[in-house]
All heavy atoms as TSV, in Angstrom:
chain	resi	resn	atom	element	x	y	z
A	1	MET	N	N	234.857	53.891	135.891
A	1	MET	CA	C	234.167	54.929	135.394
A	1	MET	C	C	233.150	54.365	134.343
A	1	MET	O	O	233.652	53.727	133.326
A	1	MET	CB	C	235.099	56.009	134.760
A	1	MET	CG	C	234.460	56.871	133.731
A	1	MET	SD	S	235.509	58.268	133.183
A	1	MET	CE	C	236.969	57.386	132.619
A	2	LEU	N	N	231.840	54.369	134.640
A	2	LEU	CA	C	230.810	53.922	133.649
A	2	LEU	C	C	230.217	55.089	132.963
A	2	LEU	O	O	229.514	55.900	133.648
A	2	LEU	CB	C	229.718	53.054	134.329
A	2	LEU	CG	C	230.347	51.765	135.073
A	2	LEU	CD1	C	229.196	51.232	136.026
A	2	LEU	CD2	C	230.831	50.861	134.018
A	3	LEU	N	N	230.418	55.263	131.673
A	3	LEU	CA	C	229.724	56.450	131.046
A	3	LEU	C	C	228.422	55.903	130.321
A	3	LEU	O	O	228.380	54.867	129.719
A	3	LEU	CB	C	230.773	57.009	130.002
A	3	LEU	CG	C	232.111	57.516	130.604
A	3	LEU	CD1	C	232.996	58.114	129.560
A	3	LEU	CD2	C	231.787	58.580	131.551
A	4	ASN	N	N	227.503	56.943	130.403
A	4	ASN	CA	C	226.375	56.581	129.728
A	4	ASN	C	C	226.278	57.273	128.346
A	4	ASN	O	O	226.445	58.410	128.247
A	4	ASN	CB	C	225.106	57.287	130.451
A	4	ASN	CG	C	223.815	56.989	130.090
A	4	ASN	OD1	O	223.661	56.611	128.847
A	4	ASN	ND2	N	222.732	57.070	130.853
A	5	PRO	N	N	226.217	56.333	127.218
A	5	PRO	CA	C	226.458	56.917	125.896
A	5	PRO	C	C	225.222	57.859	125.570
A	5	PRO	O	O	225.330	58.654	124.531
A	5	PRO	CB	C	226.405	55.660	125.009
A	5	PRO	CG	C	225.677	54.672	125.843
A	5	PRO	CD	C	226.025	55.014	127.266
A	6	GLU	N	N	224.105	57.822	126.386
A	6	GLU	CA	C	223.074	58.711	126.022
A	6	GLU	C	C	223.257	60.249	126.432
A	6	GLU	O	O	222.566	61.128	126.083
A	6	GLU	CB	C	221.660	58.266	126.634
A	6	GLU	CG	C	221.357	56.929	126.027
A	6	GLU	CD	C	220.015	56.358	126.723
A	6	GLU	OE1	O	219.481	57.110	127.596
A	6	GLU	OE2	O	219.755	55.362	126.384
A	7	ILE	N	N	224.245	60.426	127.302
A	7	ILE	CA	C	224.578	61.826	127.706
A	7	ILE	C	C	225.797	62.313	127.104
A	7	ILE	O	O	226.838	61.671	127.316
A	7	ILE	CB	C	224.699	61.737	129.247
A	7	ILE	CG1	C	223.544	61.313	129.980
A	7	ILE	CG2	C	225.098	63.174	129.726
A	7	ILE	CD1	C	223.645	61.149	131.511
A	8	PRO	N	N	225.703	63.304	126.142
A	8	PRO	CA	C	226.892	63.847	125.511
A	8	PRO	C	C	227.919	64.289	126.490
A	8	PRO	O	O	227.647	64.910	127.653
A	8	PRO	CB	C	226.327	64.946	124.684
A	8	PRO	CG	C	224.840	64.624	124.557
A	8	PRO	CD	C	224.488	63.925	125.799
A	9	ASP	N	N	229.160	64.231	125.999
A	9	ASP	CA	C	230.310	64.756	126.871
A	9	ASP	C	C	230.202	66.236	127.230
A	9	ASP	O	O	230.523	66.732	128.195
A	9	ASP	CB	C	231.638	64.517	126.145
A	9	ASP	CG	C	232.040	62.986	126.309
A	9	ASP	OD1	O	231.391	62.125	127.057
A	9	ASP	OD2	O	233.015	62.553	125.490
A	10	VAL	N	N	229.701	66.970	126.183
A	10	VAL	CA	C	229.483	68.287	126.439
A	10	VAL	C	C	228.565	68.681	127.508
A	10	VAL	O	O	228.683	69.648	128.305
A	10	VAL	CB	C	229.100	69.230	125.085
A	10	VAL	CG1	C	230.088	69.131	124.072
A	10	VAL	CG2	C	227.787	68.672	124.611
A	11	VAL	N	N	227.533	67.869	127.720
A	11	VAL	CA	C	226.605	68.096	128.777
A	11	VAL	C	C	227.240	67.846	130.095
A	11	VAL	O	O	227.135	68.544	131.111
A	11	VAL	CB	C	225.318	67.226	128.545
A	11	VAL	CG1	C	224.390	67.274	129.776
A	11	VAL	CG2	C	224.684	67.649	127.355
A	12	ILE	N	N	228.067	66.619	130.143
A	12	ILE	CA	C	228.782	66.294	131.354
A	12	ILE	C	C	229.681	67.402	131.693
A	12	ILE	O	O	229.855	67.808	132.939
A	12	ILE	CB	C	229.461	64.952	131.254
A	12	ILE	CG1	C	228.449	63.921	131.005
A	12	ILE	CG2	C	230.341	64.625	132.362
A	12	ILE	CD1	C	228.967	62.560	130.543
A	13	ASP	N	N	230.479	67.994	130.764
A	13	ASP	CA	C	231.352	69.078	130.891
A	13	ASP	C	C	230.695	70.273	131.463
A	13	ASP	O	O	231.095	70.952	132.379
A	13	ASP	CB	C	232.193	69.383	129.610
A	13	ASP	CG	C	233.171	68.357	129.304
A	13	ASP	OD1	O	233.527	67.527	130.245
A	13	ASP	OD2	O	233.555	68.163	128.223
A	14	HIS	N	N	229.497	70.665	130.894
A	14	HIS	CA	C	228.778	71.884	131.348
A	14	HIS	C	C	228.351	71.712	132.822
A	14	HIS	O	O	228.575	72.518	133.625
A	14	HIS	CB	C	227.552	72.064	130.385
A	14	HIS	CG	C	226.733	73.144	130.876
A	14	HIS	ND1	N	227.107	74.492	130.718
A	14	HIS	CD2	C	225.455	73.041	131.569
A	14	HIS	CE1	C	226.144	75.108	131.220
A	14	HIS	NE2	N	225.072	74.398	131.605
A	15	VAL	N	N	227.805	70.463	133.035
A	15	VAL	CA	C	227.378	70.415	134.575
A	15	VAL	C	C	228.408	70.288	135.466
A	15	VAL	O	O	228.394	70.976	136.591
A	15	VAL	CB	C	226.554	68.973	134.664
A	15	VAL	CG1	C	226.222	68.601	136.041
A	15	VAL	CG2	C	225.285	69.076	133.720
A	16	ARG	N	N	229.580	69.697	135.077
A	16	ARG	CA	C	230.797	69.740	135.961
A	16	ARG	C	C	231.294	71.186	136.220
A	16	ARG	O	O	231.588	71.575	137.371
A	16	ARG	CB	C	231.902	68.874	135.281
A	16	ARG	CG	C	233.157	68.669	136.131
A	16	ARG	CD	C	234.309	68.026	135.442
A	16	ARG	NE	N	233.993	66.814	134.862
A	16	ARG	CZ	C	234.085	66.489	133.667
A	16	ARG	NH1	N	234.552	67.336	132.875
A	16	ARG	NH2	N	233.837	65.238	133.232
A	17	ARG	N	N	231.264	72.035	135.207
A	17	ARG	CA	C	231.691	73.420	135.376
A	17	ARG	C	C	230.732	74.168	136.223
A	17	ARG	O	O	231.238	74.975	137.130
A	17	ARG	CB	C	231.913	74.049	133.872
A	17	ARG	CG	C	233.181	73.712	133.277
A	17	ARG	CD	C	233.195	74.680	132.078
A	17	ARG	NE	N	232.300	74.751	131.174
A	17	ARG	CZ	C	231.831	73.950	130.171
A	17	ARG	NH1	N	232.641	72.925	129.920
A	17	ARG	NH2	N	230.885	74.114	129.402
A	18	CYS	N	N	229.372	73.971	136.042
A	18	CYS	CA	C	228.408	74.708	136.803
A	18	CYS	C	C	228.573	74.222	138.318
A	18	CYS	O	O	228.288	75.147	139.190
A	18	CYS	CB	C	227.092	74.322	136.305
A	18	CYS	SG	S	226.665	75.105	134.729
A	19	LEU	N	N	228.870	73.055	138.543
A	19	LEU	CA	C	228.950	72.588	139.874
A	19	LEU	C	C	230.482	72.831	140.517
A	19	LEU	O	O	230.685	72.431	141.560
A	19	LEU	CB	C	228.659	71.061	140.063
A	19	LEU	CG	C	227.165	70.710	139.781
A	19	LEU	CD1	C	227.039	69.321	139.763
A	19	LEU	CD2	C	226.258	71.432	140.765
A	20	GLU	N	N	231.318	73.357	139.538
A	20	GLU	CA	C	232.662	73.601	140.018
A	20	GLU	C	C	233.368	72.358	140.384
A	20	GLU	O	O	233.965	72.264	141.451
A	20	GLU	CB	C	232.741	74.720	141.014
A	20	GLU	CG	C	232.148	76.122	140.560
A	20	GLU	CD	C	232.141	77.188	141.691
A	20	GLU	OE1	O	232.690	76.848	142.708
A	20	GLU	OE2	O	231.812	78.342	141.217
A	21	LEU	N	N	233.291	71.380	139.688
A	21	LEU	CA	C	233.907	70.065	139.975
A	21	LEU	C	C	235.287	69.976	139.267
A	21	LEU	O	O	235.413	70.527	138.276
A	21	LEU	CB	C	232.938	68.814	139.598
A	21	LEU	CG	C	231.672	68.806	140.394
A	21	LEU	CD1	C	230.788	67.729	139.873
A	21	LEU	CD2	C	231.815	68.608	141.841
A	22	ALA	N	N	236.063	69.051	139.787
A	22	ALA	CA	C	237.527	68.934	139.051
A	22	ALA	C	C	237.220	68.158	137.707
A	22	ALA	O	O	236.139	67.476	137.536
A	22	ALA	CB	C	238.469	68.235	140.032
A	23	GLU	N	N	238.175	68.353	136.850
A	23	GLU	CA	C	238.123	67.572	135.594
A	23	GLU	C	C	238.182	66.166	135.534
A	23	GLU	O	O	237.588	65.408	134.786
A	23	GLU	CB	C	239.269	68.038	134.623
A	23	GLU	CG	C	239.195	69.502	134.232
A	23	GLU	CD	C	237.968	69.704	133.167
A	23	GLU	OE1	O	237.889	68.786	132.355
A	23	GLU	OE2	O	237.301	70.747	133.253
A	24	ASP	N	N	238.636	65.572	136.720
A	24	ASP	CA	C	238.759	64.166	136.777
A	24	ASP	C	C	237.403	63.566	137.426
A	24	ASP	O	O	237.316	62.368	137.568
A	24	ASP	CB	C	240.000	63.781	137.681
A	24	ASP	CG	C	239.948	64.298	139.113
A	24	ASP	OD1	O	239.109	65.229	139.356
A	24	ASP	OD2	O	240.658	63.730	139.987
A	25	ILE	N	N	236.435	64.269	137.826
A	25	ILE	CA	C	235.192	63.877	138.202
A	25	ILE	C	C	234.251	63.410	137.059
A	25	ILE	O	O	233.981	64.316	136.336
A	25	ILE	CB	C	234.472	64.864	139.148
A	25	ILE	CG1	C	235.400	65.239	140.257
A	25	ILE	CG2	C	233.148	64.437	139.624
A	25	ILE	CD1	C	235.690	64.209	141.293
A	26	TRP	N	N	233.782	62.185	137.093
A	26	TRP	CA	C	232.832	61.889	136.010
A	26	TRP	C	C	231.703	61.152	136.717
A	26	TRP	O	O	231.712	60.618	137.814
A	26	TRP	CB	C	233.608	60.731	135.167
A	26	TRP	CG	C	234.439	61.402	134.207
A	26	TRP	CD1	C	235.734	61.569	134.366
A	26	TRP	CD2	C	234.190	61.711	132.884
A	26	TRP	NE1	N	236.354	62.148	133.368
A	26	TRP	CE2	C	235.385	62.345	132.403
A	26	TRP	CE3	C	233.081	61.826	132.193
A	26	TRP	CZ2	C	235.360	62.828	131.109
A	26	TRP	CZ3	C	233.083	62.346	130.848
A	26	TRP	CH2	C	234.201	62.905	130.253
A	27	PRO	N	N	230.406	61.296	136.128
A	27	PRO	CA	C	229.233	60.690	136.575
A	27	PRO	C	C	229.398	59.191	136.649
A	27	PRO	O	O	230.036	58.552	135.777
A	27	PRO	CB	C	228.138	61.144	135.685
A	27	PRO	CG	C	228.813	61.415	134.383
A	27	PRO	CD	C	230.273	61.903	134.750
A	28	ASP	N	N	228.724	58.602	137.671
A	28	ASP	CA	C	228.769	57.110	137.762
A	28	ASP	C	C	227.381	56.691	137.561
A	28	ASP	O	O	226.379	57.003	138.347
A	28	ASP	CB	C	229.241	56.748	139.245
A	28	ASP	CG	C	229.167	55.235	139.439
A	28	ASP	OD1	O	228.991	54.472	138.406
A	28	ASP	OD2	O	229.388	54.659	140.468
A	29	HIS	N	N	227.200	55.923	136.433
A	29	HIS	CA	C	225.761	55.551	136.074
A	29	HIS	C	C	225.520	54.070	136.303
A	29	HIS	O	O	224.729	53.410	135.775
A	29	HIS	CB	C	225.569	55.754	134.470
A	29	HIS	CG	C	225.750	57.212	134.130
A	29	HIS	ND1	N	224.758	58.066	134.446
A	29	HIS	CD2	C	226.635	57.866	133.579
A	29	HIS	CE1	C	225.040	59.220	133.972
A	29	HIS	NE2	N	226.299	59.108	133.412
A	30	GLY	N	N	226.334	53.540	137.261
A	30	GLY	CA	C	226.160	52.211	137.717
A	30	GLY	C	C	224.906	51.991	138.319
A	30	GLY	O	O	224.196	52.917	138.798
A	31	SER	N	N	224.349	50.696	138.434
A	31	SER	CA	C	223.150	50.425	139.030
A	31	SER	C	C	223.255	50.779	140.516
A	31	SER	O	O	224.262	50.460	141.120
A	31	SER	CB	C	222.718	49.113	138.810
A	31	SER	OG	O	223.626	48.081	139.439
A	32	SER	N	N	222.146	51.148	141.107
A	32	SER	CA	C	222.126	51.508	142.596
A	32	SER	C	C	221.227	50.599	143.206
A	32	SER	O	O	220.114	50.442	142.762
A	32	SER	CB	C	221.777	52.961	142.805
A	32	SER	OG	O	221.419	53.161	144.134
A	33	PRO	N	N	221.571	49.970	144.327
A	33	PRO	CA	C	220.799	49.007	144.951
A	33	PRO	C	C	219.956	49.723	146.078
A	33	PRO	O	O	219.368	49.160	146.997
A	33	PRO	CB	C	221.808	48.075	145.709
A	33	PRO	CG	C	222.885	48.910	145.980
A	33	PRO	CD	C	223.032	49.874	144.819
A	34	SER	N	N	219.591	51.060	145.843
A	34	SER	CA	C	218.975	51.800	146.837
A	34	SER	C	C	217.602	51.363	147.059
A	34	SER	O	O	217.158	51.399	148.329
A	34	SER	CB	C	219.122	53.290	146.545
A	34	SER	OG	O	218.393	53.498	145.343
A	35	ALA	N	N	216.862	51.060	146.137
A	35	ALA	CA	C	215.413	50.565	146.297
A	35	ALA	C	C	215.471	49.304	147.102
A	35	ALA	O	O	214.638	49.133	148.021
A	35	ALA	CB	C	214.626	50.520	144.980
A	36	LYS	N	N	216.326	48.482	146.808
A	36	LYS	CA	C	216.342	47.148	147.457
A	36	LYS	C	C	216.716	47.375	148.887
A	36	LYS	O	O	216.281	46.732	149.815
A	36	LYS	CB	C	217.325	46.094	146.752
A	36	LYS	CG	C	217.426	44.708	147.302
A	36	LYS	CD	C	218.259	43.946	146.417
A	36	LYS	CE	C	218.307	42.475	147.004
A	36	LYS	NZ	N	219.112	41.666	146.218
A	37	ALA	N	N	217.721	48.236	149.014
A	37	ALA	CA	C	218.196	48.471	150.373
A	37	ALA	C	C	217.164	49.128	151.274
A	37	ALA	O	O	216.983	48.878	152.451
A	37	ALA	CB	C	219.518	49.231	150.339
A	38	HIS	N	N	216.342	49.984	150.583
A	38	HIS	CA	C	215.465	50.713	151.261
A	38	HIS	C	C	214.163	49.742	151.803
A	38	HIS	O	O	213.766	49.736	152.925
A	38	HIS	CB	C	214.746	51.850	150.352
A	38	HIS	CG	C	213.476	52.431	150.898
A	38	HIS	ND1	N	213.637	53.350	151.974
A	38	HIS	CD2	C	212.115	52.324	150.689
A	38	HIS	CE1	C	212.339	53.742	152.309
A	38	HIS	NE2	N	211.461	53.174	151.559
A	39	ARG	N	N	213.798	48.748	150.911
A	39	ARG	CA	C	212.822	47.905	151.321
A	39	ARG	C	C	213.208	46.944	152.473
A	39	ARG	O	O	212.523	46.705	153.336
A	39	ARG	CB	C	212.459	47.010	150.084
A	39	ARG	CG	C	211.554	47.645	148.966
A	39	ARG	CD	C	211.142	46.710	147.962
A	39	ARG	NE	N	212.142	46.066	147.221
A	39	ARG	CZ	C	212.603	46.521	145.964
A	39	ARG	NH1	N	212.174	47.602	145.579
A	39	ARG	NH2	N	213.549	45.781	145.480
A	40	LYS	N	N	214.555	46.626	152.382
A	40	LYS	CA	C	215.096	45.874	153.446
A	40	LYS	C	C	215.085	46.584	154.872
A	40	LYS	O	O	214.727	46.016	155.775
A	40	LYS	CB	C	216.492	45.454	153.151
A	40	LYS	CG	C	217.333	44.564	154.128
A	40	LYS	CD	C	218.540	44.190	153.761
A	40	LYS	CE	C	219.374	43.405	154.757
A	40	LYS	NZ	N	220.822	43.046	154.506
A	41	LEU	N	N	215.510	47.795	154.707
A	41	LEU	CA	C	215.538	48.742	156.004
A	41	LEU	C	C	214.059	48.852	156.516
A	41	LEU	O	O	213.758	48.690	157.706
A	41	LEU	CB	C	215.980	50.055	155.672
A	41	LEU	CG	C	217.532	50.038	155.493
A	41	LEU	CD1	C	218.021	51.438	155.013
A	41	LEU	CD2	C	218.312	49.690	156.778
A	42	VAL	N	N	213.117	48.980	155.704
A	42	VAL	CA	C	211.562	49.112	156.091
A	42	VAL	C	C	211.149	47.841	156.643
A	42	VAL	O	O	210.512	47.813	157.773
A	42	VAL	CB	C	210.734	49.470	154.881
A	42	VAL	CG1	C	209.284	49.297	155.211
A	42	VAL	CG2	C	211.013	50.802	154.432
A	43	ARG	N	N	211.594	46.700	156.067
A	43	ARG	CA	C	211.118	45.369	156.616
A	43	ARG	C	C	211.756	45.179	158.124
A	43	ARG	O	O	211.212	44.682	158.976
A	43	ARG	CB	C	211.501	44.201	155.756
A	43	ARG	CG	C	210.655	44.135	154.569
A	43	ARG	CD	C	211.043	42.838	153.739
A	43	ARG	NE	N	210.562	42.950	152.427
A	43	ARG	CZ	C	211.304	43.131	151.448
A	43	ARG	NH1	N	212.659	43.215	151.463
A	43	ARG	NH2	N	210.831	43.283	150.204
A	44	GLN	N	N	213.077	45.614	158.159
A	44	GLN	CA	C	213.638	45.477	159.516
A	44	GLN	C	C	212.981	46.359	160.594
A	44	GLN	O	O	212.835	45.984	161.622
A	44	GLN	CB	C	215.223	45.837	159.370
A	44	GLN	CG	C	215.988	44.769	158.754
A	44	GLN	CD	C	217.440	45.241	158.444
A	44	GLN	OE1	O	217.794	46.307	158.641
A	44	GLN	NE2	N	218.390	44.448	158.109
A	45	ARG	N	N	212.721	47.536	160.233
A	45	ARG	CA	C	212.034	48.527	161.103
A	45	ARG	C	C	210.773	48.005	161.510
A	45	ARG	O	O	210.271	48.183	162.653
A	45	ARG	CB	C	211.907	49.911	160.496
A	45	ARG	CG	C	211.405	50.987	161.365
A	45	ARG	CD	C	211.322	52.197	160.747
A	45	ARG	NE	N	210.634	53.238	161.615
A	45	ARG	CZ	C	211.004	54.342	161.854
A	45	ARG	NH1	N	212.143	54.892	161.184
A	45	ARG	NH2	N	210.326	55.117	162.802
A	46	GLN	N	N	209.959	47.372	160.613
A	46	GLN	CA	C	208.640	46.956	160.874
A	46	GLN	C	C	208.620	45.508	161.464
A	46	GLN	O	O	207.618	45.195	161.934
A	46	GLN	CB	C	207.719	46.999	159.632
A	46	GLN	CG	C	207.529	48.446	159.028
A	46	GLN	CD	C	206.895	49.305	160.070
A	46	GLN	OE1	O	205.901	48.989	160.768
A	46	GLN	NE2	N	207.295	50.578	160.095
A	47	GLY	N	N	209.719	44.935	161.474
A	47	GLY	CA	C	209.790	43.533	162.052
A	47	GLY	C	C	209.063	42.476	161.251
A	47	GLY	O	O	208.377	41.591	161.653
A	48	VAL	N	N	209.073	42.664	159.776
A	48	VAL	CA	C	208.452	41.687	158.863
A	48	VAL	C	C	209.520	41.081	158.018
A	48	VAL	O	O	210.527	41.429	157.977
A	48	VAL	CB	C	207.385	42.439	158.001
A	48	VAL	CG1	C	206.298	43.019	158.925
A	48	VAL	CG2	C	208.001	43.534	157.236
A	49	LYS	N	N	209.009	39.903	157.660
A	49	LYS	CA	C	209.918	39.036	156.706
A	49	LYS	C	C	209.351	38.960	155.415
A	49	LYS	O	O	208.181	38.996	155.102
A	49	LYS	CB	C	209.871	37.672	157.297
A	49	LYS	CG	C	210.808	36.625	156.658
A	49	LYS	CD	C	210.767	35.361	157.253
A	49	LYS	CE	C	211.531	34.385	156.390
A	49	LYS	NZ	N	211.447	32.977	156.768
A	50	TYR	N	N	210.219	39.078	154.395
A	50	TYR	CA	C	209.701	38.890	152.879
A	50	TYR	C	C	209.395	37.523	152.693
A	50	TYR	O	O	210.332	36.613	152.777
A	50	TYR	CB	C	210.886	39.453	152.007
A	50	TYR	CG	C	210.582	39.372	150.569
A	50	TYR	CD1	C	209.566	40.182	150.078
A	50	TYR	CD2	C	211.287	38.543	149.704
A	50	TYR	CE1	C	209.193	40.163	148.707
A	50	TYR	CE2	C	210.996	38.462	148.302
A	50	TYR	CZ	C	209.866	39.250	147.915
A	50	TYR	OH	O	209.662	39.198	146.513
A	51	ASP	N	N	208.185	37.303	152.252
A	51	ASP	CA	C	207.879	35.876	151.838
A	51	ASP	C	C	207.063	36.133	150.504
A	51	ASP	O	O	205.761	36.251	150.586
A	51	ASP	CB	C	207.004	35.261	152.904
A	51	ASP	CG	C	206.675	33.825	152.636
A	51	ASP	OD1	O	206.878	33.358	151.501
A	51	ASP	OD2	O	206.352	33.183	153.591
A	52	ALA	N	N	207.511	35.998	149.428
A	52	ALA	CA	C	206.825	36.253	148.132
A	52	ALA	C	C	205.688	35.319	147.817
A	52	ALA	O	O	204.568	35.685	147.484
A	52	ALA	CB	C	207.940	36.187	146.931
A	53	GLY	N	N	205.820	34.001	148.210
A	53	GLY	CA	C	204.928	33.060	147.999
A	53	GLY	C	C	203.511	33.477	148.843
A	53	GLY	O	O	202.456	33.359	148.293
A	54	ARG	N	N	203.885	33.676	150.183
A	54	ARG	CA	C	202.696	34.011	151.002
A	54	ARG	C	C	202.114	35.308	150.509
A	54	ARG	O	O	200.880	35.475	150.577
A	54	ARG	CB	C	203.164	34.147	152.370
A	54	ARG	CG	C	202.043	34.420	153.477
A	54	ARG	CD	C	202.596	34.164	154.779
A	54	ARG	NE	N	201.358	34.338	155.764
A	54	ARG	CZ	C	201.396	35.121	156.783
A	54	ARG	NH1	N	202.530	36.026	157.031
A	54	ARG	NH2	N	200.310	35.381	157.446
A	55	ALA	N	N	202.807	36.376	150.044
A	55	ALA	CA	C	202.323	37.511	149.603
A	55	ALA	C	C	201.432	37.305	148.417
A	55	ALA	O	O	200.241	37.989	148.323
A	55	ALA	CB	C	203.351	38.545	149.253
A	56	ARG	N	N	201.872	36.458	147.526
A	56	ARG	CA	C	201.014	36.128	146.245
A	56	ARG	C	C	199.748	35.442	146.647
A	56	ARG	O	O	198.563	35.780	146.144
A	56	ARG	CB	C	201.839	35.175	145.375
A	56	ARG	CG	C	202.802	36.116	144.484
A	56	ARG	CD	C	203.230	35.248	143.361
A	56	ARG	NE	N	204.222	34.267	143.820
A	56	ARG	CZ	C	205.481	34.283	144.025
A	56	ARG	NH1	N	206.034	35.434	143.877
A	56	ARG	NH2	N	206.107	33.297	144.385
A	57	ALA	N	N	199.800	34.570	147.714
A	57	ALA	CA	C	198.609	33.919	148.188
A	57	ALA	C	C	197.537	34.813	148.727
A	57	ALA	O	O	196.477	34.690	148.540
A	57	ALA	CB	C	198.948	32.804	149.147
A	58	ILE	N	N	198.123	35.683	149.648
A	58	ILE	CA	C	197.233	36.648	150.241
A	58	ILE	C	C	196.566	37.613	149.272
A	58	ILE	O	O	195.307	37.813	149.289
A	58	ILE	CB	C	197.990	37.579	151.276
A	58	ILE	CG1	C	198.320	36.637	152.469
A	58	ILE	CG2	C	197.127	38.794	151.704
A	58	ILE	CD1	C	199.321	37.236	153.401
A	59	ALA	N	N	197.332	37.993	148.208
A	59	ALA	CA	C	196.831	38.859	147.076
A	59	ALA	C	C	195.741	38.177	146.329
A	59	ALA	O	O	194.731	38.762	145.992
A	59	ALA	CB	C	197.974	39.343	146.165
A	60	ALA	N	N	195.915	36.864	146.015
A	60	ALA	CA	C	195.010	36.160	145.225
A	60	ALA	C	C	193.699	35.902	145.946
A	60	ALA	O	O	192.608	36.143	145.396
A	60	ALA	CB	C	195.541	34.610	144.964
A	61	VAL	N	N	193.900	35.717	147.235
A	61	VAL	CA	C	192.487	35.646	148.058
A	61	VAL	C	C	191.828	36.968	148.142
A	61	VAL	O	O	190.668	37.112	148.000
A	61	VAL	CB	C	192.806	35.159	149.546
A	61	VAL	CG1	C	191.599	35.404	150.366
A	61	VAL	CG2	C	193.303	33.711	149.611
A	62	ALA	N	N	192.498	38.143	148.299
A	62	ALA	CA	C	191.948	39.453	148.272
A	62	ALA	C	C	191.337	39.718	147.015
A	62	ALA	O	O	190.286	40.292	146.925
A	62	ALA	CB	C	193.094	40.372	148.616
A	63	ILE	N	N	191.911	39.372	145.837
A	63	ILE	CA	C	191.394	39.664	144.537
A	63	ILE	C	C	190.162	38.829	144.297
A	63	ILE	O	O	189.152	39.513	143.806
A	63	ILE	CB	C	192.427	39.457	143.366
A	63	ILE	CG1	C	193.681	40.510	143.524
A	63	ILE	CG2	C	191.835	39.384	142.035
A	63	ILE	CD1	C	194.798	40.170	142.654
A	64	ARG	N	N	190.202	37.559	144.626
A	64	ARG	CA	C	188.969	36.775	144.397
A	64	ARG	C	C	187.928	37.134	145.478
A	64	ARG	O	O	186.649	36.993	145.052
A	64	ARG	CB	C	189.296	35.307	144.549
A	64	ARG	CG	C	190.027	34.712	143.378
A	64	ARG	CD	C	190.067	33.145	143.521
A	64	ARG	NE	N	190.939	32.728	144.814
A	64	ARG	CZ	C	192.132	32.439	144.557
A	64	ARG	NH1	N	192.837	32.549	143.394
A	64	ARG	NH2	N	192.793	32.100	145.704
A	65	GLY	N	N	188.180	37.577	146.539
A	65	GLY	CA	C	187.130	38.060	147.465
A	65	GLY	C	C	186.457	39.301	147.168
A	65	GLY	O	O	185.320	39.599	147.660
A	66	ARG	N	N	186.972	40.168	146.353
A	66	ARG	CA	C	186.413	41.426	145.976
A	66	ARG	C	C	185.228	41.240	144.940
A	66	ARG	O	O	185.299	40.341	144.138
A	66	ARG	CB	C	187.307	42.273	145.325
A	66	ARG	CG	C	188.431	42.799	146.252
A	66	ARG	CD	C	189.395	43.718	145.620
A	66	ARG	NE	N	188.611	44.827	145.038
A	66	ARG	CZ	C	189.146	45.769	144.328
A	66	ARG	NH1	N	190.477	45.899	144.125
A	66	ARG	NH2	N	188.450	46.852	143.745
A	67	PRO	N	N	184.086	41.940	145.186
A	67	PRO	CA	C	183.081	41.870	144.213
A	67	PRO	C	C	183.375	42.371	142.823
A	67	PRO	O	O	184.248	43.307	142.756
A	67	PRO	CB	C	181.982	42.690	144.738
A	67	PRO	CG	C	182.608	43.482	145.782
A	67	PRO	CD	C	183.881	42.807	146.277
A	68	ARG	N	N	182.890	41.843	141.825
A	68	ARG	CA	C	183.392	42.298	140.516
A	68	ARG	C	C	182.612	43.546	140.232
A	68	ARG	O	O	181.592	43.847	140.621
A	68	ARG	CB	C	182.777	41.260	139.294
A	68	ARG	CG	C	183.671	39.965	139.382
A	68	ARG	CD	C	183.250	39.013	138.271
A	68	ARG	NE	N	184.144	37.914	138.187
A	68	ARG	CZ	C	184.214	37.273	137.202
A	68	ARG	NH1	N	183.498	37.588	136.038
A	68	ARG	NH2	N	185.085	36.221	137.166
A	69	PRO	N	N	183.403	44.518	139.419
A	69	PRO	CA	C	182.908	45.814	139.321
A	69	PRO	C	C	181.718	45.657	138.231
A	69	PRO	O	O	181.762	44.879	137.253
A	69	PRO	CB	C	184.005	46.644	138.750
A	69	PRO	CG	C	184.948	45.517	138.293
A	69	PRO	CD	C	184.769	44.335	139.058
A	70	ARG	N	N	180.745	46.545	138.410
A	70	ARG	CA	C	179.588	46.488	137.538
A	70	ARG	C	C	179.973	47.229	136.241
A	70	ARG	O	O	180.673	48.232	136.326
A	70	ARG	CB	C	178.347	47.231	138.086
A	70	ARG	CG	C	177.765	46.427	139.256
A	70	ARG	CD	C	176.680	47.257	139.848
A	70	ARG	NE	N	175.549	46.431	140.114
A	70	ARG	CZ	C	174.380	46.996	140.393
A	70	ARG	NH1	N	174.234	48.244	140.569
A	70	ARG	NH2	N	173.406	46.204	140.523
A	71	THR	N	N	179.613	46.722	135.145
A	71	THR	CA	C	179.780	47.531	133.953
A	71	THR	C	C	178.528	48.127	133.443
A	71	THR	O	O	177.473	47.614	133.549
A	71	THR	CB	C	180.271	46.563	132.719
A	71	THR	OG1	O	179.279	45.534	132.674
A	71	THR	CG2	C	181.523	45.955	133.028
A	72	THR	N	N	178.697	49.332	133.174
A	72	THR	CA	C	177.612	50.180	132.823
A	72	THR	C	C	177.719	50.553	131.296
A	72	THR	O	O	178.799	50.959	130.861
A	72	THR	CB	C	177.316	51.530	133.588
A	72	THR	OG1	O	178.706	52.280	133.500
A	72	THR	CG2	C	177.254	51.136	135.122
A	73	ARG	N	N	176.502	50.397	130.713
A	73	ARG	CA	C	176.536	50.796	129.277
A	73	ARG	C	C	176.013	52.227	129.034
A	73	ARG	O	O	175.042	52.469	129.520
A	73	ARG	CB	C	175.764	49.890	128.458
A	73	ARG	CG	C	176.302	48.598	128.233
A	73	ARG	CD	C	175.517	47.715	127.364
A	73	ARG	NE	N	176.282	46.538	126.785
A	73	ARG	CZ	C	175.803	45.725	125.990
A	73	ARG	NH1	N	174.573	45.905	125.594
A	73	ARG	NH2	N	176.496	44.637	125.668
A	74	ARG	N	N	176.773	52.950	128.275
A	74	ARG	CA	C	176.277	54.369	127.977
A	74	ARG	C	C	175.824	54.341	126.583
A	74	ARG	O	O	176.390	53.780	125.694
A	74	ARG	CB	C	177.507	55.294	127.998
A	74	ARG	CG	C	177.878	55.483	129.490
A	74	ARG	CD	C	178.932	56.528	129.642
A	74	ARG	NE	N	179.377	56.656	130.974
A	74	ARG	CZ	C	180.140	57.667	131.347
A	74	ARG	NH1	N	180.751	58.367	130.551
A	74	ARG	NH2	N	180.482	57.615	132.715
A	75	ILE	N	N	174.650	54.845	126.432
A	75	ILE	CA	C	174.009	54.924	125.038
A	75	ILE	C	C	174.117	56.362	124.507
A	75	ILE	O	O	174.067	57.279	125.157
A	75	ILE	CB	C	172.605	54.432	125.111
A	75	ILE	CG1	C	172.512	52.945	125.703
A	75	ILE	CG2	C	171.896	54.632	123.886
A	75	ILE	CD1	C	171.190	52.510	126.043
C-alpha cells in the first residue's frame, strides 16, 4: 500500500464511501508503466523499431532544413 501524503485520509475515506468500497481498499499511487507500454504497443502495431539516435539525427536534419522564421518589428 503506497499512500500519497498530499491526499488527506478524509478525502480517501469520502471517495471510498461514495464508491461503496470496502474499508480495506486503499488507492495505489505507484508509478504506472502505461505510457511506456502504450508506446511499445504502437511500435509493434506499426512495425517500427525505437532508435533514439536515428530519431535525433532525423530531427536535426529537419530542423536545419527549415527556413528561419522572419522577425517582424512592430512600431
